[in-house]
Structures are given as structure tokens and as C-alpha cells.
N, C-alpha and C positions, 0 to 999 in steps of 0.2 A: 140399351147402348145405340147412341146416335151416329149416323154416316152420313157424312156430307159429300154428295156425289156430283161432280162436274163431268160435264159431257160437251166436248167441242166438235162440231160438225165439219164436215170436209170444205164447206163454202164459208163457214163462218168462223172468225177465232174467238169469237164471245163467248164463254162458257156458259152451259145451262147447269143451274145448280137445284138437286135435288137433295132432299132431307128424308132418309129411311130409318127406322128403328127397329133395332134386332137387338136380341139378348145374348148372341155368342158370337166371339169372334170369328168362328168357323164358318159361318153363314156369309162372310165378306164376299168369298170366292164364290160362293152359288149366287149370290144376287149379282156380282159382277158377269157372271156366264149367261144369266138369264136376260140382263139389260141388253148386252152385246150380241145375243143371239136374233137372227141368223149372221150377221156381219160384224168383224170387229169394229170396233170404236178406235178412231185414230188417235186419241188423246183421251185419257181418264184421270182425275187426279182424286184420290180417296182420303180421308181424314177421319180417324177413329176415335172418339172420346166417350169414355165410359162413362155411365149417369151417376156413378158414385163421385167422380172427379168433377163433373159438370155442377154438380150441387154441393160441393164439398164445403165445409163452415171454414171461412177463411179468418177466422178470428185469432190474432197472433198471441194472445194472453193464453192460450191453451198451450199444455205441456205436453208436445208432440216433437218427432224428429224434424217438423219444419220443412218437409218435402211435399206437402199436400199441394194440389194444383192449385188451389183458390187462392192459397198466399203467395206461391213462389212463381204460377204462369207456366209451370211446365206439364204440356199435355202430352201423352203419347201419340205419335201419328204413324199412320201406314201411309205411304206416299207411292202411288204405282204411276206410271207414265209406259202408255202402248202406242205406238212400237216404240221398243226402245232405241233409243238414239248411242251410240257406243263409239264407232270411228266415225269421225266426220269426213266429207268427201275431198276436203283439203279448204285452205284459207282462199287462195285463188278461186276456185270455183265458187264459193260462197260470196265473194267479193263480185265476180262477173254477173251472177244470176241474181239481180237486182229484186225479182219478184218473189224471191224466196224469203219468207217472212222469220228467220232463224239467224243466227249467228253461230261461231265457232265454240262458244262457252255453253252452248246446248246440248254437246256431246259429251260423254261422260269420260273418256279417253283423253282428250285434249286439256280438258276442265281439271283432271286429276293431275296431270303432268304442269300443269301451269301451277297449281297448288302446292306440288312439290316442289318445283324452282323455288318458289316464294317463301316456302319456308326455309330450305337449305340456305338460299343467299342470306335472309335476315339471320338465321343461326350462325353462319359463317362471320357475319359482320360483328353480331354482338361478342362471339367469342374471340376475335382478333384483337378486342379492347380488354376483355376480362381475362385471357390467359395472359396479361401482363401481370395480374394480381395473383396468378396463380390458381384461379377457378376453374373446376372441372366442366367439361362439356355439357353434361346436364342441366347445369345451372342456366347456360345458354340456350339450350333448347327450352327449358321452362320460360325462361323470359321472351323468347321469341313467341312461344304460344301464347302468353299473356298479352304480349302488345297485339298479335292478332286476334284477339278475343273480344268480349262485349266490354272490358274495360276502356279500350281505347276505341273501338271502332263500333258504331251502332249496325243494327241488322241490316238498315239501309244503305250504309256507306262503308262496309265491310272491304277488306281488302281480299279477302279469300275465301269467304261464304258468300259463295255465288246463289245458292239454293240450298235446301234443308238436306235433298239427296245428296247433293255434291259433297258437304261433310259427312254424311254417312259413308261414302265412299272412301274419302280420306280417312276416317276413323277405322274402318274395316280393314285397310291397309296396315295402319298401325297397330290396331289390336292382333293381326296376323305377327306383326314384328315382337309382341309382347308374349305372344304364346310361344313362337319358337325361343323366345330369349328364355323362357323359364325352363322350357325343355332341355336346351342345351347346357343351361347352368346345372341342372338337376344330374345330366349326364357325366358333366366333370366333376361330382361330387363323390366322394367315397364314403359311404356310411359306417364302413368297417371302422373308421377312425374313432368314431364317437365311443367304441367300445374299447379302444386303445390309447385315448389319451390321458394325460397326466390328471391328478387330482385338481391340479390348478386349475385347468380348462375347464374341467366338470363343474367346479364349483361357481367358477366366475359364468359359464356359459348357462348353468340352471338358475342361480339365484337372480341374475340382471332379468331375469324374463319373471320370474313368479314373483318376487317381492315387489316390481313395479305395478304388476298386475293387480295384487292385492291392495296397494296404496291407491291404484286409480279407481277401482270398485269402491273403497271406503269414503273417496273423495266425492263419488257420484252419489253415495248414499248420505253425505253430510250436507251435499247442496241439495238435495231434493229427497226428503225421508220417505215420501209415498212412493219413490221409484221402485219398480221391480228389476232386480239386478239379474235374474234368471231368464230375462227376455234375449232371442237370439241377437236381436240389432244391438243391445247394450254390451253381452256377452263378446260376441265378435269385435266388435268397435275398440273393448278394452283389451281384449288379446291383442289386438293390430297397435294399440299406443305403446304397448310393453313389450312387443316382439322384435326380435332379432332376424336380421336379413343376412345370410351367408352370401349372397349375390352382390348385396350392396357394400360389404364390409371386403369382400375379394376385389372388386374393382377399386374400392379406394385404396387399398393396400398395393395394387398393381400401378396405378396412376403415381403414388407416392414413391414408387420403386423400392419398398420394404418389406415385399411379399415373402421372403424366404430369411429376413432377418429374425433374430430373436423374438422382438415383440411382435413381429407379422406372423411368424408361425404359432407364438400363443393366441393372438387376436384371430387368427384364421379357425385353430382348435376350438376355442371358446363360441365363436360365431355357428360353426358347423353343430355344434351341442346345442346352442340357443336355438337354431332354426329348426333342430329336429323337436325340440319340447314346443316351440311355437305352433309347428305343425299338429302336434299331439294335442294340446291345448284347443285349438282351432277344432278340431273334429269332436273333442270332448264337449265344447261347448255347444256344437250343433246337435249334439244326441241328448245333451243335457235340456236343452229347450225343447226338443222335440218328444222328450218324455213328459214334460210339462204338459206342452200343450195337447199332444196326442196318446199320453198314457205310455203304460210299460209296454204294450204290444207293438207299437209304432216305432219305438227305439229299437225292440229286437228287431225288427223287421230291417230297420235302417242297418242296424252293426251287421246282422246276417247279410245283407246284398253286399257291402263293404268289404265283407271277409271274403265272400265268393271272389268278388273282382280281384281284392288282393291276392287271393291263392292262385287265381288263373295267372297274374302278372309274375308273381314270385317265383311260382311252384311249376309254371308251365313256360311261360315265354321267356323268363331270365335263362333257365337250363338250357332252352334253345339257342340261346344268343351264346351263351357261353360255349356251347359245341360248335357253333359255326366260329367262333375265336379261335377255340383248341385246335379245331382242323384247317385253320389257316396257318399257311408257313411263316415264320419268322422273316420280318423285312418285308413282307407280302402286302398288298393291297387287298381289302376286304371285298369279295366278290360283288358286283352291280346289284345283283337279284338281293342279295342278302341286305344290303343299304337300301334299294326300296322297300323291302319288305319293312324293315323297322321305320322308315317315315311313314310308310303306310299305316302301319300300327299307330304310331304316334298321333298322326290326323284324326284316327279313329277313337282314339283313346276317351276324348272329351264327351264324343255322344255314347260311346259304351258305359262310362262312367256315370253319366246322367241317368242311364236305365238301371244302373247298380246303387241309386240314391247316393251318388258320390258328387260334390261340387265338381264340374268339368276341369278348374284351374286345378284341384287335388289329385283328379284321375290324371292330369299330365304330369304333376310332379311325380307321383307313384310311378308311373311308368318311365318316366326319365331316371329314375334313382335304380330302378331294374335293370337297365342297359348297361353293361360292362364298361367301365370307364378305360381310358388310356388307348395305345393301340392295340389290334388293328381298327376295331369298331366304333369305339369312342372318340378316337383322334379323326377317323374318317368323316364322321357326323359333324364334329367340330371344324374341320378344314373345309368342307364343303358348303354349311349350312350358316356359319358364323359371319363369313365376310358380307353377306346381304343383309343379315338380321341385324348386326351391330352398325352397318353401315349406311343402310338405307331403311328399313322397317322400323326398327327401333326407336332412331331419332325423329322420326315421324308420329311415333306413339308418345313420345315427351311431350313434343309440341302441341299435339291434340289434348293433350292433358291440362298443358298450360292454358288451351283455347277456353276450357269451362269454367276459369277463374274469372269473376265478376265482383269486382271490387265494391261496386254499388251495394252489394248482398250485405255487407259488414255494417252497413249504415241502420239496418233495422233487423238485427238478428233476434231469435225468440229464446228462451230461456234454456231450451234443450241445448241448441248450439253454443251457448255459453256454458254451461255446466260440462261440456263434453271438451271444449277447449281446456278448459281448467284442468279437467281430468287427464287430458292428453299431456299437458306441461309437468303436471306432478308425475306423472309417469315417467317424461323424459329426465325430469331433475332426480327423481328416486334411483332410476337406473343409472346415472352417472356419479351418484354416491355410492351405491353398492359397488359398481365396478371398482370405484377408486378405493374405497375401503378393503376391498378383497385384496387388490394388488399390493397394496401397501403391507397390508397383514402378511402377504408372502415374502415381504423383505425386498419388495422391488425399488428401485430409486424413485425418488418422488417426480420427477421428469417423464420418467418413463411409466408411472402409474398414472399421471394425468393423460398421458398419450394414449394409452390403453382403455382409460375410463371415455374420452372423446371418440375412440374408436367403435367402441361398444354402442354408442348413443345414434351411430351414422345412419342416416334417413337418404332415401334414392328412388329410385325407379321404381321398385317391389311395391313401396308402401304408396306412392301417387296411383301406381296402376291399380291396387286394391281399391282407393278410395275414389278412384274413377270409376271403376266398376260399381259399387257402391252407389254411387251419385247416379249413374243412368239407370239404375234399379229402384231409383229414389228413396233409398234407405239413408239416406244424407241430406241434408238441406245445402243450400247455396251458400250459406253464411258459415256453417261447419266445415264445408267444403274450402272455403276461402281461408278460414284459420289453419285448418290442416296444411293446406299449399303453402301458406307463408312459413311455417314453422319448418316443413321438410325443406324448402328454398334455403331458409336462414342457416339450418344445421348442415346441409350439404355445401354452403357457401363457406361456413366458418370452421367446420370440422378440419378440412385438408389445410388450411393455413396454419391453425395451433399446431397439429400433429406435425407438420414439416419444421416448425419453428422449435418444438418441444424435443423431437426424436431425431438423431443423426446415428445413423449405425456405425459410420466411419470414425464416431468419436472414439470408441474402443482401441481402435488402431494408433491413437494418439499416445504412445508409451515413450518413457525414455532409455529404456532396455535396448540394447544393441543388440540385433539378432541378424550378425553377418557373417560370413567365411572368414572374416579378417580377425575377427573376434572369437571365433571357436578354437579352441584348442586341437591341434596336432592328434593327440593321443586319445581324443574324445570322437564318438561316432558325428557325423556330418549329417544333421537333419534336413532332408531334403523332401519336397511336395512335387510330384509331377502332374501336370494334367495330359488327360489324353481326351478326344473327342472322338476321332474315326481309328479303326483298326490299322491302318497306316503310321499312325502316330506309337502305337507299341514297339514296332519294330524299330524307330528311330530313337525312341526313349531307350531301348536295351541297347541298341549300338552305343549311344551317349556314356549309358553305363558303364559299358566294357571298356570304354575311353577315360573313364573316370580312374581306373583301376583300383578299387575297394580292395583292401588287404584287412587282416586281422588287428594290425596295429593301428591302422587307419579306416576304420569301418564306415559305414552308409546307413542310415536308417531312413529308407523310403516309403513313403507314402502316395499311392496312387490313386487320383481322385479322377474316375471317369464321369464327364460330364455329358448328362443326356437332357436333349430338348424337351420341355414339359409340353407335352401334346395330349388332348383328349382328355385332362383332368382338372383340377382346379389347385390342388394342395400338392405344394413340392415335396419331396422326398429326399432324406440324406439315410443312405443305409452303410453301414459299416458291418463290410463281409465278414470280419474276424468275430463278430457277434450276431452272426444272422439269426441264430435263434430268437433274438428280441426285437427284430425288425418291424415294421410295422406294414409292410407290402407282402404278399405271398408271390409276387411276380419276381422271376428270377432276371437279375440283371449282371452284366459284366462278365458272363461266364468266360468268354473268349479272352477277357482280360486277365482274369485271375490265373488260366491255365499258363499263359504266356509269362506272366511274373512270377509264377510258382516255379518253371522249368529253368528261369535264370537265377533264382534262388538256389536250386538245387547245385548249380553249378558255381555257386558263390558262398558256399555254407560258411559261417561265421565271420564272414565280411560282409555280409548284407542282411538286412531285415527289412520285410516288406509286407506292408498292410493295404487293402482295396479298399476304397471307398467308392459309392457310387451317388451322386447328386442329381435329381431329376427336377429341374427348374427352369423357369422362362431364361432365352439365352441372354437379355439384358439385366439379368440380375444372378447370373454365375459367378461373378467376382466375390460375392458375398459369400457362397458357400467356400469358394476357395480361400478367402482371407479369413474366416471364420476356422476354418481347420489349419491354416496354418498358425493362427493364434494358439488353439488349443493344443496342438502336438508341438508347440515351442520350435517351428520350423526355422531355420536358417537361410534356405534357398529353395526359392519356387522355380521351377522349370517349365516353360510355356511353350507349345509348338508354333511355329511360324503358320501364319495362314495361307502361305502359298507354296505349292511343291512344284519342283519342274522334272520334266523327262530327261533321259540322257543325253539327246539333242538339243537342249535348250528351250524347248517349248512349255508354255505352263501346263500342267499336269491337271491340278485342281487349285481352287482359290475359293476361300469361304471369308467373305466380309464382316460375318458376324464372330467369328474367332479374332479377327483382328480389332474388332472394337472392344473384346472380352481383355484383349491383351493390354489395350491401352487402358482400361479402367483399373486392371490387377497393378500395372506400374505405377498407377497415381496413387493407390490407395495401400498397396501391401504392407505388412507389419515386417518386412522381411527382407533380404535382397533377392534379385529376380534376374532369369535368365531367360533369353528366347533363342532356341534351338532350331536349326535347320540344316538340310543335308543337301550340298551342293553337288550335283553328279552330272559332269557334262564332258563329254569324250574331248580329248584333245588333238587327236589324231597322231601322236607322236608316240604311241604306247602307253604303257603304265609306268608311272613314275617308279625310279628304284625305291623311294621311300616306303612304298606300299608291299615290296617284296621283302625288306628287313625285317630282322627278328624284333627290332625296338620301335616302340611306338612313338612319333614325333609328334611333338605338341609345340606348337608356337603361339607366344602373347605379343600382339603387337600393342606398346606403350606409348602412349603419348603424354600422358600424366592426368591427373585429377583422381578423385576418390572412386570411380567406376574402373578405371584402369588399375588402382592399387587392389580394389576386389577380384579383377580377373586375375593378378598376380598372386594373390592368396590361395584361390582356387587351384592355379598351377602348381602353387608350391606343395599342395596338399597331394596333386597327382603324381609329383615327381619322386615321393618317398618310395614309389614303386620302382626297383631297378630296371624294369623292362622300359622305361619311359625316357624319352630323351627330349629335354626341355630346352627350348630356344626363345628367347627374348629380345623383341626387335623393337628397339629403343629409336622412336623417330623425334629428331630433334631439328628446331627451326636454324635455320641459317641466320636470321635475321635478329637484330637486338630486339625487336618487336615481340618477338615469342618469348624473350627471358621476362619482357615488364608483365606480359599477360599472365604467366604461368609463376608470378613471384610469391602468389600467397600460398599454395601449395607445393613449391619447388623441395623445400626441406623435408616434407614429408615423402615425395616422390624420391628424392634422393636416400633417405633413409630406408625404404622399402626395397629398393635397388640393392643397395648394399646388404641389407640383408637378406636378400634372395642370391647375390653373388657368393655370400659367405656360406651357406647354409646348403644348397643344392649341388650335388658333387656332380651330375651329368648335366652341366648347363652349357648352353652356347649365348653369349652375348652379342648382338648385333647393334652397333650405334650406326644410326645413318641421318646425316642430315639433308634436310628437304628445304625447297625455297618456299612453294606452295602445295596446293592440291594435285596439280598435274604430275608434280615429281614424285609425289608420294604414288599417286595410281600407277604410274611407271614402274616405281621399284617393286610395289606388292605385286603386279602383275609377275614379275620375274621370278618370285619365289614361291607362290601359295602352292604350288603343285607338289614341293618338298614335303608338305604334311598333311596328316591326315586329322587332326582338331586342331582349331584356330580360335583362340579367346580372344575377344576384345572388349573394351568398355562402351558403354552405351555413349556416354558424354553429350547428354542431352543439352542444347542451347548453349555448348562450349564453342568459343571461337578462337582459332588458333590459326598461325600462319600454315602448319602443316596441312591443315585441311581446307585454306583458302580458294575459294572458286569451286567448292565440291558441294556446297550448301544447296546452290541454286538447281543442282540436279538430283537432290536427293528424294528418292522416290517415298520411301517408309521412314518415316521420323522415328517409329517406336524402336527401330535397331539402330539408330545413329548413324552418323555421316560414314564412319569407316566400316561398319557392318551393312548398309546399304551399297558402298562400294564394292565390297567382297560378293555379295549376291548377284552383282548385276550380270549382264550376260558377257561383258568383255572378260571375265574371269573364267577360266577353263579349269579341269580337273575332279578327281573325286576328294572331299574333305568334307568334314563336320563343322560349323560355323556355332559359334556361342558366343551371345551379347550378354554382357553383365550389367546391371545395374545395382548400386550398394543402396541399402536401406536408406529411404527417404526420412529424414529426421525431421518431425512437426512438431510445433509447440501447441501444447493441449490450449 
């Protein structure tokens, strides 16, 4: 081993170079200590080169992995600088002290900060262009790394490579992000789902890994008959070509917003099984090669040590963590000491795994899988560690992976790199074909089958991270790394665009069948779906159901969907509580919701049937669960809670913009009619209205005209079948002739609906009020709202009428329409429920 030793004296900055020969790397520190004794040397730089690397044969025709030093020029270095320069004294001080022979970039902290700024600025600049094309952030990060690497900049003119140790510091930060990403990804995985997935997911998950692996090995053997397929390098590379990454597919489905769609759930289940198969094959490959190289005793020792590690993690640490979870009160945070213990165990797992003959990457994965997913432990880890991991560390890692790319290496590839590039391409094509054939054989539509096949071949951060580690360990040549980087970036760019064009989950809602209250028969049950987010919504929905007055002659079939935010886990859940024996989760959800609606059911026996469901999914995708359930249950009316709740004095009690966004998504995509419900409870200082003390239940419908108002009348007609209900229809007509012109198209339908209501409803009060504009409408409605307990209005989105002229500029909530927004404003006092109705939107397929 040759050691170049440079010593700079205190008076001279010209280093003295010494060459020392040593056989062991451990002697480096002893040599340094002996040379620096008795006083430390101010600046020392060490470069360590093995004799084998220095004398390596550089013949490119030899069939090797192509990573030899003589050919590729990559020499392992150990660079030490003493004393370490970390924090600078500040730029002003460096500029003022002209005699100091140093600059700001000599210090590691400002140097690292500068590199991070360059990385993020360049990444954002690239992504600002590529996001218009629909490309993910990962592609922008990789391209930024390629632009900062040797493809564009030489070592002398690099924008970011100030020195070798500066890149080492940046790489260490990125590597930390990759380690945290692997840990958090496995924390969110629920391995038990692999045993409870359907046959379709099992077949796709297993065969899309095994068949491409066999095809890749056959291709490599055909390209070079003398190659040994059972070397560690060949087997591990082949498994990586054919493997499936759950983390990459989960990120893809999340970006495309199809995570909890039918195709997304199948792809996620298949990816989970494929990832487990890939992990198993990787460990088997390591043991097989160990058996060939070191005999049966060596592999038995490896398997035994790995088994001990897995036993400790699965049967000691996991029960301990589950005990902590079980003893944490519901809706409470995990104790800080427990959180820090898990983080410390995770950081030590790599080193401990190495002691037990397990690759540090896989020891981290095994420990992550042992952590209980979901709240309180899994969600706490994700919420506290994921922002800095995905927002800071992981983008740096992706960029540093791209910085390893050197396009000039492809000009002179060796045969080994060519063969593996072809083998990786064959594995990718076979994987796509197997996924497509299996999906078509399961009678999936062709477009959905193509989309699923594209999802299963996705490549991303996990693959490029694995190849970067192999590249750094010289298990892969520059040319092969470039080939694989080009393949990963190409697949990561093309797959999202094609999947987005092939699969649209809202397509199934484009049906000609009318699912409205207006088209439902009075003597048949009304199928309703009610969404619940927080306990306060349960009481509101129960009060509304009482107001709807279900009877045996006009029953209601109610499906209650409890929407829970997906936290600390990757796989969405959908639980039907009336079939809870068959659910895929042991965790209990929605117990309070079930109890409340069962109590309501007991008081309305034979008039109401209730089924409770729970959907655990990301907030921006909850509309999928709602619309899918409405489709499957043939729902005619969806009831959504309003995102804002007021206290009795008019102040805002709670507000959730996530619920508001969800309401907008459902209004746009719902396969049936939709209603948004709110409770207005504001004291009027004049005492309680007499209407609330009377025996009859007073309901009002504010009718202006249009399909939404006709739907509101249909609901009121259904409620009025109960003898205790007193219905009032308030018909607001325009005084000007302009109103008649604007309403000409739907006037006949409106008149027919009003005549039908007048003729069929016995206990009816019809009020026709002529108003000139919005202010007159507001004045009139303010005088009557306190007389009713339930007010039903149509949403009438984007409808322009003289009756609401001048109010649209003051409308704060578009989702409840102009009249609904007016009634919910602070100008209206009283205690009443407000229901805004939108009739099913008919869309052309």
C-alpha cells in the first residue's frame, strides 16, 4: 500500500511530500501519530492507494465489471486535514485580514451551505419547466445532478466540486437522507397485507419479479457463455434489474392521485408483494454466493447470525414497541423518550446488522418493518422525520446520484457493461409483458392493463440509490452506471405521462343513469351516504336525519363513511364494519360512530337501515373513497358536512380547509346528487322562536328556479309525507322582465314541479315574493329564517338571476351557492339547519 504524505509547515504553505509503504490500512493512523509527535502538524493530506489498484491491468478487452482503477481511474482516497475547519470566522473578517491565506470555501460549513443552495436553485429552475410537461420532481433532481457533474463541468471548472472532501460532505448529507427514506418507507408498510391480498395481486407481484429475473440471467448467459451466474455481483445486479420497489410505486401513485383508486390499490398490493419477493431473493443471492465461495459452513454462519438479528428485532423489539403503543391512550402522542429510543435503535441498526453479517441497508429495512405502522408510533416518526427527509436530505441524495453520471464513459464501454445493459433492458421489457398478460387474463380493460403494466416497471430513487452504492464500492463500472441512470430517468419520465393518459378514475362516474332524489320513487327507500370527519359531525348528521323524518312508507338506507387521515402508513384502508371479520386490519376504527348510529337505528326501527364504513386515506384522495362507495351502493344523495362550525355567539368554533377541498372534489365528481349540511346556531336575543316550541316540524324551501332547486323540492316533498312536517315553499320571482328571459329555458320544468308540489302536499304553505335584486332578497329572507328549523336551498352554481344580483361579489363560499352563503352569514340569526342541494351533474362519456 502506497501512502502519499504531505506536510505543510507553519511558515511555508508549500507542502513536503513523503511516500511511505504499508501493507495494512490500519497502520495509517499509527504512521500519522508517529510523524506528528510531539506536536501536531497543522495541515496533513493523505492519499491511500492499494498496490493492486496501482498495478491493475488496464486491458479493456478483459471481461470484468469494468470498475478497475487502471481502466476507470477511480482511486480510493483518504483525505485528512488537521486541524479541521468547520465554522468560518465570517466573510467580513476574512476580507479584512488580508494576510490570511484562506477563503470562505476552505471551511466545511459555509461550503456545504453553498452547495445545497446551488443544488436547490438549479433543481427548482429545471422543475419549473418540466412540471408543465407533468414530469416528477425526481427527474428534475437527477438532471440537476447531471448538469453539476463531470458531463458538463470538468474537475477544474466545476460549479459545485470545490474539493474531494467537500463532495464527501455533501454525499454524506444525501446518504443520510436515503437511509432515513428507507426507514420511514418501511415504517409505513404493513407486511401483514401480503398474506391477505387477493390472488390477482399475489400472481402479479411474484411473477413480475421471478420471470424477468430468469430472463435476465438467460440473456447474460447467452451473451457470454463463460460467465458464472452464481457470482454475488451478477446475481445481485440481476435481482435489482427485475425487482419491484414498493416505495417508488407508492410515490408514483401518490403523485398521480390514484393511490386509493381501484387500479392504485391493485398496483400497491402487487408492489408490496413484489418488494418482499425482491428482498427475499436478494438475501438468497447473498447466501448462495457465500456458499459457493466459502462453503456450507460460511453460509450457515451467515444464516445463523441473520436469524439471531431477526429474532431480536421481531420477538424482542417489536413486542416492546407494540406494548408502548397499546399503553398509549387513544388520540394521545407517543412519549418523547419512546420516540427517541426508536430513532436511536434505527440509527444503530445498520452497525448492529453489519455485526450480524447483514447488509446495513437490509438491517434498516428489517427494523423499519418491525415498527408498528399507523398512530401513535408510526405516525409520530413520519410526521417528525419525513419533512426534513423528503424536503432537504433526499433531494440532495438524488442530485448527488446524478453527479456520478459521466456521459463520456459510454464512449468506451467494455463487454461486461454492454451485456448487463442488454440484460437490464430485457428484464424491463419482460416485466412489462408479464404484467400486461396477467392483467388482461384477469379480464381487466386493456387501458387499465397497460396502465398497471407501466406502474409495475416504475424505477426511481430506490434503484438509483442502490446502483450508486454499488458504483461507490466499485462493483459497477462508469459505463454501466450511465446506462442504468439513462434507463431510470427515461422510465421515471415516461411512465407518469402514459399512466395519466391511459387511466382516469373519474371515467367510471360518467354514466347516463340518473341517481337523483327527483328520480327516486316515494315508496322506495332513499339511498343516502353521509360523510363524517370528527365527532361533532355525528350529532349534526343525526339531527338532520331526524329532520328528514323517515317512515316505514318512506324509508332511508343510510351508509355512514368515517373518513380518517392516512398517517404513519402507506397503504389506504377501507373497512366495512358489518363485515368486520373479513377486514384487513386488526385496528379498531370508528367505534364511537358505530355506537351513535346504532342508537339512532334503535329509535327508528323499520324506517332506517344503517351501515358504517371507514376509509383511511390521504385527505386529497378521500373523494375517491366517497364516490366509489356511492357508485357501489347505488346512492342517490350524498350528505357532506360544512368545513366551518360556529359557536352560539357567532364566532368561528372550528374550520378545516381540508374538508372544504374535499367538498369541492366531491361536488365536481359525484355520481349522484350532493348536499352540504350546516347548523346555524346564533342567539337572537329575542327569545326562542315559537316554531321551535310547536309540535310540528317546520321546513322551508327557497325556490328561485333551476335543476338544483327542483332537487331541493323533491327532497322536501319526500320529507312532507310525515304528518308532523309543515312545508313552506318560498318562491322568489324577479320583478323585471330580464328574469323571465334568463329563466326561459327551465321555466316549464319549474312550473310543472311547483304545480306537482301544490297538488300533492297537504300541509303546504306557498309564498311567492317578488324581489328586484339581491339586497331585497337578503332583507326578505332575514325576516323569515327564524320561523323554520330546516331550510333547504339549491346550490345553483354559476347561475345569474336578478333575485341574487349584487350578492355574487360578496359570496365567500362558492360550494354552497349565493343563497346558501347568504343564509350562513353573520347577518342571519336563529337556530336552524341549512341544507344546500346540488343535483347530479350529467357528464358526457
